C-alpha positions as CSV (number, residue, x, y, z in Angstrom):
1,M,-0.2,-0.1,0.2
2,T,1.2,3.3,-0.3
3,P,1.0,5.9,2.1
4,L,-0.7,8.8,1.8
5,A,0.4,11.9,4.3
6,T,-1.8,13.1,6.8
7,G,-0.9,15.8,8.5
8,R,-1.7,14.8,11.9
9,P,-2.2,17.0,14.6
10,L,0.9,17.5,17.6
11,G,-1.9,15.3,19.9
12,R,-1.2,12.1,17.8
13,D,2.3,12.3,19.7
14,L,0.6,11.3,22.6
15,L,-0.6,8.2,21.2
16,L,2.2,7.4,20.4
17,T,4.1,7.9,24.1
18,G,1.8,5.6,25.8
19,L,-1.0,2.7,26.3
20,A,-4.8,4.3,25.8
21,L,-6.2,4.3,28.8
22,I,-10.0,4.1,29.5
23,V,-12.0,4.4,32.4
24,T,-15.5,3.4,32.7
25,V,-17.6,6.1,34.7
26,A,-20.8,4.5,33.9
27,A,-22.2,1.0,33.2
28,A,-22.6,0.9,29.6
29,A,-23.3,-2.8,29.5
30,Q,-26.8,-4.4,29.1
31,P,-27.4,-8.2,30.3
32,V,-26.5,-10.8,26.8
33,P,-29.8,-12.2,26.1
34,P,-30.2,-15.5,26.0
35,D,-27.6,-17.3,23.7
36,G,-27.6,-20.3,21.6
37,R,-28.9,-21.9,17.7
38,G,-32.6,-20.7,18.7
39,A,-34.9,-18.0,17.2
40,T,-34.5,-15.3,20.1
41,A,-32.7,-12.5,18.4
42,L,-29.4,-11.5,19.6
43,A,-28.9,-7.4,20.8
44,P,-25.4,-6.2,19.7
45,A,-23.0,-5.6,22.4
46,P,-23.3,-2.1,23.2
47,G,-20.4,0.2,23.0
48,P,-19.5,2.5,26.0
49,G,-20.1,5.5,24.2
50,A,-22.8,7.2,21.9
51,S,-21.1,9.4,19.1
52,A,-23.6,10.5,16.4
53,T,-22.9,8.2,13.0
54,V,-24.0,8.5,9.8
55,V,-27.0,6.5,8.8
56,A,-27.3,5.0,5.4
57,T,-31.0,4.3,5.8
58,G,-33.2,6.0,2.7
59,A,-30.6,4.4,0.0
60,G,-32.2,2.9,-3.2
61,P,-32.1,-0.2,-4.6
62,R,-28.4,-0.9,-6.9
63,D,-28.2,0.4,-10.4
64,A,-28.0,-2.9,-12.8
65,A,-24.8,-0.9,-13.7
66,T,-23.2,-0.8,-10.2
67,P,-20.1,-3.1,-9.3
68,T,-21.0,-5.4,-6.5
69,D,-17.4,-6.7,-6.4
70,P,-14.8,-5.4,-3.7
71,A,-12.3,-5.1,-5.9
72,S,-14.2,-2.6,-8.5
73,R,-15.9,-0.7,-5.7
74,E,-12.5,0.0,-4.4
75,A,-11.9,1.6,-7.8
76,F,-15.0,3.2,-8.4
77,L,-14.3,4.6,-4.9
78,R,-10.8,5.9,-5.9
79,T,-11.2,7.2,-9.1
80,A,-15.1,8.4,-9.8
81,R,-15.3,12.3,-10.4
82,I,-17.3,14.1,-7.6
83,A,-20.4,15.4,-8.9
84,E,-22.0,16.3,-5.3
85,V,-21.7,17.1,-2.0
86,R,-23.8,17.3,0.2
87,G,-23.9,17.2,4.2
88,V,-25.7,14.6,6.4
89,K,-28.3,15.2,8.9
90,V,-27.0,13.0,12.0
91,G,-23.3,12.8,12.7
92,V,-20.4,14.8,14.7
93,T,-17.2,14.2,12.7
94,G,-18.1,16.5,9.5
95,T,-19.2,13.4,7.7
96,R,-20.2,14.4,3.9
97,R,-22.1,12.2,1.2
98,A,-21.1,12.9,-1.9
99,T,-22.3,11.5,-5.2
100,L,-19.9,9.7,-7.7
101,Q,-19.6,9.2,-11.4
102,D,-18.0,7.7,-13.9
103,D,-18.9,6.8,-17.6
104,T,-21.3,4.2,-16.3
105,V,-21.9,4.4,-12.6
106,T,-23.6,6.4,-10.4
107,H,-23.2,5.5,-6.4
108,D,-22.8,7.6,-3.1
109,A,-20.1,7.5,-0.6
110,S,-19.3,8.9,2.7
111,I,-17.0,11.2,2.8
112,Q,-14.6,11.4,6.2
113,L,-12.0,13.6,7.2
114,I,-11.8,13.7,10.3
115,D,-8.5,13.1,12.6
116,Q,-9.0,14.6,16.1
117,A,-6.3,13.7,18.9
118,L,-7.0,14.8,22.5
119,P,-5.2,13.9,25.6
120,R,-8.4,13.6,27.5
121,F,-11.9,12.9,26.0
122,Q,-15.2,12.5,28.1
123,S,-18.6,12.0,27.2
124,A,-21.8,10.6,28.8
125,S,-20.8,7.5,29.9
126,R,-16.4,7.3,29.5
127,I,-13.5,9.3,30.1
128,E,-11.0,8.2,27.8
129,L,-7.2,9.1,27.4
130,N,-5.1,9.7,24.4
131,F,-8.2,9.6,22.3
132,R,-8.5,9.9,18.8
133,D,-11.0,9.9,15.9
134,Y,-9.3,9.0,13.1
135,W,-10.8,8.8,9.2
136,G,-8.1,6.3,8.9
137,Y,-9.6,3.6,11.0
138,N,-12.3,3.4,8.6
139,V,-9.9,2.2,6.1
140,A,-8.2,-0.3,8.4
141,A,-10.8,-1.6,9.6
142,Y,-12.5,-2.5,5.7
143,R,-8.9,-3.8,4.9
144,L,-8.8,-6.6,8.4
145,A,-12.2,-6.9,7.1
146,V,-11.6,-8.2,3.6
147,R,-8.2,-9.9,5.2
148,L,-10.2,-12.5,7.4
149,A,-12.8,-12.9,4.6
150,L,-15.7,-11.2,5.9
151,D,-17.5,-9.0,3.8
152,N,-20.1,-7.4,6.0
153,V,-17.6,-4.1,6.5
154,P,-18.3,-1.5,3.3
155,V,-15.5,-0.5,1.0
156,S,-13.4,2.2,1.9
157,V,-10.4,3.6,0.5
158,A,-8.0,6.3,1.0
159,R,-8.5,9.5,-1.1
160,R,-7.4,13.3,-1.2
161,F,-10.9,15.5,-0.8
162,R,-9.9,19.3,-1.4
163,G,-6.7,18.6,-0.8
164,E,-7.0,17.1,2.9
165,P,-7.1,13.0,3.2
166,A,-10.1,11.3,3.3
167,A,-12.0,8.0,3.6
168,F,-14.4,7.2,1.1
169,T,-16.2,4.8,2.1
170,W,-19.5,2.9,-0.1
171,W,-22.4,4.0,0.8
172,V,-24.9,0.7,1.7
173,D,-27.3,0.1,-0.5
174,E,-31.1,-1.2,-0.1
175,V,-30.7,-0.6,3.5
176,L,-34.2,-1.1,5.4
177,M,-33.6,0.4,9.0
178,D,-30.5,0.4,11.4
179,E,-30.2,-1.7,15.0
180,R,-31.5,1.4,16.7
181,T,-35.0,1.3,14.9
182,R,-35.4,-2.7,14.5
183,Q,-35.2,-2.9,18.1
184,A,-37.7,0.7,18.9
185,R,-40.0,-1.2,16.4
186,Q,-39.3,-4.5,17.9
187,V,-39.1,-6.5,14.3
188,A,-37.8,-9.7,14.5
189,P,-35.5,-11.2,12.3
190,P,-37.0,-13.4,10.0
191,D,-34.0,-16.0,10.2
192,G,-33.1,-15.9,14.5
193,A,-29.8,-18.5,14.0
194,D,-28.7,-16.3,10.7
195,W,-29.4,-13.3,12.9
196,N,-27.9,-14.3,16.2
197,A,-24.6,-15.7,13.7
198,Q,-24.0,-11.7,12.8
199,I,-23.9,-10.6,16.2
200,H,-21.8,-13.3,17.0
201,V,-19.0,-12.2,14.2
202,Q,-20.1,-8.6,15.0
203,R,-19.0,-8.9,18.8
204,V,-16.0,-11.0,17.7
205,F,-14.8,-7.8,15.1
206,D,-15.3,-5.4,17.8
207,E,-13.2,-6.6,19.7
208,L,-10.4,-7.4,17.6
209,I,-10.4,-4.0,16.1
210,A,-10.9,-2.2,20.1
211,N,-13.8,-0.5,18.8
212,T,-15.0,2.3,21.5
213,D,-17.7,3.5,19.7
214,R,-20.2,0.2,18.3
215,N,-23.9,1.8,18.8
216,Q,-27.4,0.8,17.4
217,G,-27.3,3.7,14.6
218,N,-24.1,2.3,13.0
219,L,-25.8,-1.2,12.3
220,L,-27.3,-1.3,9.0
221,I,-29.6,-3.8,7.9
222,D,-30.6,-4.1,4.2
223,R,-33.1,-5.8,2.8
224,H,-31.6,-9.1,2.8
225,W,-31.5,-8.9,6.4
226,K,-27.4,-8.7,5.9
227,L,-25.7,-6.8,8.9
228,W,-23.7,-4.2,8.1
229,L,-20.9,-2.7,10.4
230,I,-20.3,1.1,9.6
231,D,-18.1,3.6,11.3
232,H,-15.4,2.4,12.7
233,S,-13.2,5.8,13.7
234,R,-13.1,5.7,17.2
235,A,-11.6,1.7,16.7
236,F,-7.9,0.5,17.2
237,R,-7.2,1.5,20.7
238,L,-4.0,0.2,22.3
239,N,-5.9,-1.9,24.5
240,T,-4.2,-5.1,24.1
241,G,-6.8,-6.8,26.1
242,L,-10.6,-7.7,25.8
243,R,-12.7,-5.1,26.8
244,T,-15.9,-7.1,27.0
245,P,-15.1,-10.6,26.8
246,A,-18.5,-11.7,28.2
247,T,-20.2,-11.3,25.0
248,I,-17.9,-13.3,23.3
249,R,-20.0,-16.4,23.6
250,R,-19.8,-18.0,20.2
251,C,-17.6,-17.8,17.3
252,D,-17.7,-18.7,13.5
253,R,-15.3,-21.3,12.6
254,A,-14.1,-19.5,9.6
255,L,-13.4,-16.4,11.3
256,L,-11.3,-18.0,13.8
257,A,-9.6,-20.0,11.6
258,A,-9.0,-16.5,9.4
259,M,-7.6,-14.8,13.0
260,K,-5.4,-17.8,13.6
261,A,-3.5,-17.3,10.3
262,L,-3.4,-13.3,10.6
263,T,0.1,-12.6,10.7
264,R,2.1,-9.1,11.8
265,E,3.3,-9.4,8.3
266,A,0.3,-9.5,6.4
267,V,-0.7,-6.5,9.2
268,D,2.2,-4.7,8.4
269,A,1.6,-4.8,4.7
270,E,-2.0,-4.0,4.8
271,L,-2.4,-1.8,7.3
272,G,0.9,0.0,7.3
273,D,0.6,3.1,6.0
274,V,-3.2,3.7,8.2
275,L,-2.2,2.4,11.9
276,T,0.5,2.9,14.3
277,G,3.4,0.1,14.7
278,M,1.8,0.3,18.4
279,E,-1.6,-0.2,17.0
280,R,-0.5,-2.6,15.0
281,D,1.0,-4.4,18.2
282,A,-2.2,-3.8,20.0
283,L,-4.1,-5.5,17.3
284,M,-2.1,-8.6,17.2
285,A,-2.2,-8.7,20.9
286,R,-6.2,-8.5,20.8
287,R,-6.1,-11.5,17.9
288,D,-4.2,-13.5,21.0
289,A,-6.3,-12.8,23.7
290,L,-9.5,-13.7,21.5
291,I,-8.1,-16.7,20.0
292,A,-7.6,-17.8,24.2
293,H,-10.6,-16.8,25.0
294,V,-13.0,-19.1,22.2
295,E,-10.4,-21.8,22.6
296,A,-11.6,-21.9,26.3
297,L,-15.2,-21.6,25.9
298,G,-14.3,-25.3,24.0
299,P,-15.7,-26.7,21.0
300,A,-19.7,-26.2,21.6
301,A,-19.0,-22.3,21.0
302,L,-18.3,-22.6,17.2
303,Y,-20.5,-22.8,14.4
304,D,-20.3,-23.1,10.9
305,R,-22.7,-20.1,9.4
306,T,-23.5,-21.2,5.7
307,R,-22.7,-17.6,3.4
308,E,-24.3,-16.7,0.5
């Protein structure tokens, strides 16, 4: 990967001088519902914070010319001309929604430029030291998901916008609702076992990337009841242990195998331009902790999910 100059603010240095520390000031965890293969739908493990995020609800049907493979979507996001840019109604990170076009395809993308480092950040539920909100974590989350053979994180690429480095992320198609809306309306998934399997993947992935801002607004459900994980700008913290191990009760067998196969060399090659060395160190340490945790649960914790 070719590094993209970021022009990081001075607060970035704080991240390089020590491990990030997250101090919980209000318990944000909720009881984990009954687990297993039954039809009872699991609620996602909540993040300790709740920054407003972009919700891509209302996305229309996908055009026949729209590329479906990740490589083609990456190329489109990197090269398509920007036809229109507007703000979004939700969010605190200045995310923009843009319409991109090439000779055959028109599709929307979110553009995120946030790169904010603070020595101390306080939300309604927590205090975080050496805080960072960074567009590059969206790109890192997507690349890592691809490496793990996951297809539930939208394509995200590094590209400049008006001279500034940014993440251009594919706007999710055919969204029915977000998880907040589903729970508020008490909508039951049509296949409870498959839904639970997707939630288990979400929980493992969020532990792996140390996502401190998973909330119901950044879990999108498309018309096929596929769960999409969006907005990872507050992930990849420097903690080396698991934040909420009690929520990791089952694991997709293929995901566990992919985590075991993940090497530091691959992480350096794929993520070296968007994550620091310390962030990559922490990622690999959490990988080891996750594998140990899942294996300690025993063979009954593993399952095989049929992929489309």
